[in-house]
C-alpha positions in Angstrom: 18.1 26.8 -6.9 16.4 23.7 -8.2 14.8 22.9 -4.8 13.6 26.6 -4.5 11.8 26.3 -7.8 10.2 23.0 -6.6 9.2 24.8 -3.3 7.6 27.6 -5.2 5.7 25.3 -7.5 4.6 23.2 -4.5 2.8 26.1 -3.0 0.4 25.8 -5.9 0.1 22.1 -5.4 -1.0 22.3 -1.8 -4.8 22.1 -2.7 -4.1 18.5 -4.1 -3.7 17.2 -0.6 -7.0 15.7 0.4 -6.9 16.0 4.3 -8.3 19.6 5.2 -8.2 21.6 8.4 -10.4 20.2 11.2 -10.8 16.9 9.5 -9.5 13.8 11.5 -7.3 11.1 10.2 -9.0 8.6 7.9 -8.6 5.1 8.9 -10.6 1.8 8.8 -13.2 1.1 11.5 -11.3 -2.0 12.5 -8.2 0.1 13.5 -8.0 1.1 17.2 -8.2 4.7 18.2 -5.0 6.6 17.6 -2.8 7.6 20.4 -1.8 10.9 18.9 -3.9 13.8 20.2 -4.8 16.0 17.2 -6.4 18.5 19.5 -2.7 19.9 20.2 -1.8 19.9 16.4 -4.9 20.0 14.2 -4.2 19.0 10.7 -4.4 21.4 7.8 -3.4 21.2 4.2 -0.9 24.1 4.5 0.9 22.2 7.5 0.9 19.0 5.9 2.4 20.4 2.7 5.0 22.2 4.8 6.0 19.0 6.7 6.3 17.1 3.4 8.7 19.7 2.2 10.7 19.7 5.2 10.9 16.0 5.3 12.5 16.1 1.8 14.9 19.0 2.3 18.4 18.3 3.3 18.5 21.7 4.9 17.7 19.9 8.2 21.2 18.5 8.3 24.5 20.2 9.2 26.0 20.2 5.8 22.8 20.3 3.8 23.2 16.7 2.4 20.9 14.5 4.4 17.2 14.7 4.6 14.6 12.6 6.5 13.8 10.8 3.3 17.5 10.0 2.9 16.9 7.1 5.3 13.1 6.9 4.9 12.3 6.5 1.2 8.6 6.6 0.2 9.3 3.7 -2.3 10.5 1.5 0.5 7.5 2.2 2.8 9.6 5.1 4.3 12.5 2.5 5.2 15.8 2.2 3.6 17.1 -0.9 1.6 20.4 0.1 0.5 22.2 -0.7 3.7 21.6 -2.4 7.0 22.6 0.6 9.3 21.6 4.3 8.7 24.0 6.4 6.9 24.4 10.2 7.7 26.4 13.1 7.1 30.1 12.8 5.9 29.4 9.2 5.1 29.1 8.3 8.8 27.3 5.1 9.7 24.8 5.0 12.5 24.1 2.1 14.9 20.6 1.0 13.8 18.5 0.1 10.8 16.0 2.8 9.6 12.6 1.3 10.2 9.5 1.9 7.9 7.4 4.9 8.8 3.6 4.1 8.7 0.6 4.3 11.0 2.7 6.5 13.3 -0.5 7.9 15.1 -0.9 4.6 16.9 2.7 4.5 18.3 3.2 5.4 22.0 7.0 5.4 22.0 9.5 5.9 19.2 12.9 4.7 18.2 14.0 1.0 18.4 14.8 1.6 22.2 11.7 3.9 22.9 13.9 6.8 23.8 11.3 9.3 22.5 7.8 9.4 23.9 6.0 11.7 21.5 6.0 12.0 17.6 6.4 15.9 17.9 9.9 15.1 19.5 11.0 12.1 17.3 12.7 14.3 14.6 15.0 15.7 17.2 16.8 12.4 17.6 18.2 12.1 14.1 18.5 15.8 13.6 20.8 16.0 16.7 22.5 12.8 16.2 26.3 13.4 15.3 26.2 10.4 12.9 22.9 11.2 11.2 22.0 14.8 10.5 24.3 16.5 13.1 22.4 19.7 13.2 20.8 21.8 16.0 17.2 23.1 15.8 18.5 26.6 16.3 20.6 26.5 13.2 17.8 24.9 11.3 15.5 27.8 12.2 18.2 30.4 11.1 18.5 28.5 7.8 14.9 28.4 7.1 14.4 32.1 7.9 16.7 32.9 5.0 15.4 30.3 2.5 12.5 31.5 0.3 9.7 30.7 0.4 9.8 29.0 4.0 8.6 32.3 5.9 5.6 32.5 3.5 4.9 28.6 4.0 5.1 29.0 7.8 2.8 31.9 7.7 0.2 30.0 5.8 0.6 27.0 7.9 0.7 28.7 11.4 -0.6 32.2 10.7 2.8 33.4 11.6 5.8 34.0 9.6 8.2 33.6 12.6 9.7 30.2 12.2 10.2 28.2 15.4 11.6 24.9 16.2 8.2 23.7 17.7 6.4 24.5 14.5 9.1 22.8 12.4 8.5 19.6 14.6 4.7 19.9 14.4 4.7 20.3 10.6 7.0 17.1 10.3 4.4 15.3 12.6 1.5 16.4 10.4 3.0 14.9 7.3 4.0 11.7 9.1 0.6 11.3 10.6 -0.7 11.0 7.1 1.4 8.0 6.3 -1.3 5.5 7.0 -1.1 2.1 5.4 -4.4 0.4 5.2 -5.0 -0.7 1.6 -3.2 -4.1 1.5 -4.8 -7.3 0.4 -5.4 -8.0 4.0 -7.2 -4.8 4.3 -9.3 -5.6 1.3 -10.3 -8.9 2.9 -11.2 -7.0 6.1 -13.4 -4.7 4.0 -15.0 -7.6 2.3 -13.7 -6.5 -1.2 -11.4 -9.5 -1.6 -10.7 -13.2 -0.4 -7.7 -14.9 0.8 -6.5 -17.8 -1.2 -6.5 -21.3 0.5 -2.7 -20.9 1.1 -3.0 -17.3 2.3 -5.8 -18.6 4.8 -3.5 -21.3 6.0 -0.8 -18.9 6.4 -3.2 -16.5 8.5 -4.0 -19.4 10.8 -0.5 -20.0 11.4 0.2 -16.2 12.0 -2.6 -16.0 14.6 -1.2 -19.1 16.3 2.5 -18.1 16.3 3.0 -14.4 15.7 -0.1 -12.4 16.7 0.9 -12.1 20.3 3.7 -9.5 19.5 2.7 -8.5 15.8 -1.1 -7.9 16.8 -3.4 -7.2 14.0 -4.6 -4.9 12.4 -1.5 -2.8 12.9 0.7 -6.0 13.1 2.5 -4.8 16.1 1.6 -4.1 19.7 4.3 -1.5 19.7 5.8 -2.7 22.9 9.4 -4.0 23.4 10.6 -7.6 23.5 13.7 -9.7 23.5 13.1 -11.9 20.5 16.2 -14.1 20.9 18.7 -12.4 18.7 22.4 -13.0 19.5 24.0 -9.6 20.3 26.2 -8.1 17.6 29.6 -8.0 19.2 30.6 -5.0 17.1 27.6 -2.8 17.7 27.0 -3.9 21.4 23.5 -2.6 21.3 21.5 -3.6 24.3 18.3 -2.0 23.1 15.9 -0.5 25.8 18.4 -1.1 28.5 20.4 1.9 27.3 17.4 4.1 28.1 16.1 2.5 31.4 19.2 0.8 32.6 17.0 -2.0 34.0 18.6 -5.4 33.5 15.1 -6.9 32.6 15.2 -4.4 29.5 18.5 -5.8 28.2 18.2 -6.7 24.4 14.7 -5.6 24.3 13.8 -3.7 21.1 10.6 -2.2 19.8 8.3 -4.7 17.8 8.1 -3.4 14.3 4.9 -3.7 12.2 4.9 -6.6 9.7 3.2 -4.4 7.1 4.9 -3.8 3.9 7.6 -6.3 4.6 8.5 -6.8 0.8 9.6 -3.0 0.8 11.3 -2.7 4.2 14.1 -5.1 4.2 16.7 -5.7 5.8 15.1 -6.7 9.0 15.7 -6.4 12.8 17.2 -3.3 14.6 20.6 -3.9 13.0 19.3 -5.2 9.5 21.0 -8.5 9.9 18.5 -10.4 7.8 17.8 -9.7 4.2 14.8 -12.0 3.6 11.7 -12.9 5.3 12.7 -16.6 5.1 15.9 -15.8 7.2 13.6 -14.1 9.7 11.3 -17.0 9.9 14.4 -19.5 10.3 15.6 -17.5 13.2 12.3 -18.0 15.0 12.2 -21.7 14.2 15.8 -22.7 14.8 17.9 -19.5 15.8 16.5 -18.2 19.0 19.1 -17.5 21.8 17.7 -18.4 25.2 18.0 -15.8 28.0 16.2 -14.8 31.2 14.1 -12.1 29.6 13.4 -13.9 26.4 9.7 -13.2 25.2 7.7 -15.9 27.0 6.0 -16.9 23.8 9.3 -17.8 22.2 10.9 -19.9 25.0 9.8 -23.1 23.4 10.5 -21.8 19.8 8.2 -21.9 16.9 7.8 -25.2 15.1 7.0 -25.0 11.3 7.4 -27.3 8.5 8.7 -26.1 5.2 5.3 -26.1 3.7 3.9 -24.0 6.8 6.8 -21.6 6.3 5.6 -21.1 2.7 2.0 -20.6 3.8 3.1 -18.2 6.5 5.0 -16.0 3.9 2.1 -16.1 1.6 0.0 -14.5 4.2 2.7 -12.0 5.3 2.8 -10.9 1.5 -0.9 -9.9 1.8 0.2 -7.1 4.2 2.1 -5.4 1.3 0.2 -2.0 0.4 1.5 -0.9 -2.9 -1.2 2.0 -2.9 0.6 3.4 0.2 4.1 2.9 -1.2 3.3 4.6 -4.6 1.0 7.2 -3.2 2.3 10.5 -5.0 1.0 12.6 -2.2 3.8 11.1 -0.1 6.5 11.1 -2.5 9.2 13.7 -3.3 7.3 17.0 -4.2 7.6 17.7 -7.9 
């Protein structure tokens, strides 16, 4: 009943969303061109608002207890900090850490292993996963048809009150496309509104020398896959992209995450094994496990003094975007 009241109230709130139909995503001129083709899913206030409601509604799970936001909290840059691995229906535990969701229009492949090749299809993976949401799209359609005011909202968004799985996925995509993080101190410096401190500048030089080849600015990832020298977890036995391609050269290769908003998206790595940025840096300086397909740039390791580690962290903290994290347009609809 409470969520129904929120839904009805939120219809009146749609006008507060600033992105209007036919208007392209707003992003800085130093960002590359997005990969997502908006021609096939043009943005509108109504569809973004619908996607936001769906993102926060546990109706997408089999027992109506888990929503997308259960593992992707807005206040954690749409990651999850309570546990290292995703938790789903019936207190089941998944196999991987829930990554932050931001700047998704620039991704080509999704999931840690790249198993999904389009944002419009991405939501199917957690929805269908037996340890996450454990639901089928057909059941979700049936539930939404019976839940007021979803038929009205779908009619407003798609000019058709008939609810379809395709439109559910498109609405979720539209909301997630709006999750653009581009207001960190780094961005303010790029826009000539602020300047780095001396320590941040030293860290920036270290970053460009040691990290930029994988965590390419300004998105701070090249969104490809790499073996970064992590020892395999003998319990999870997760071999990453190999599980999709079955190519030996893809063993232990995982998608390179963005370094934006690190203060909000811990724990780190595909299995959430590291809780602090310092632990991550220590891995790269003294914990890399050598293997045949280890990223070339890491074969000799990364040498940093204690002071250099501190400087590097100072720069990485400039990638935190509190305006993004606390944007009320992205939070639970009230």
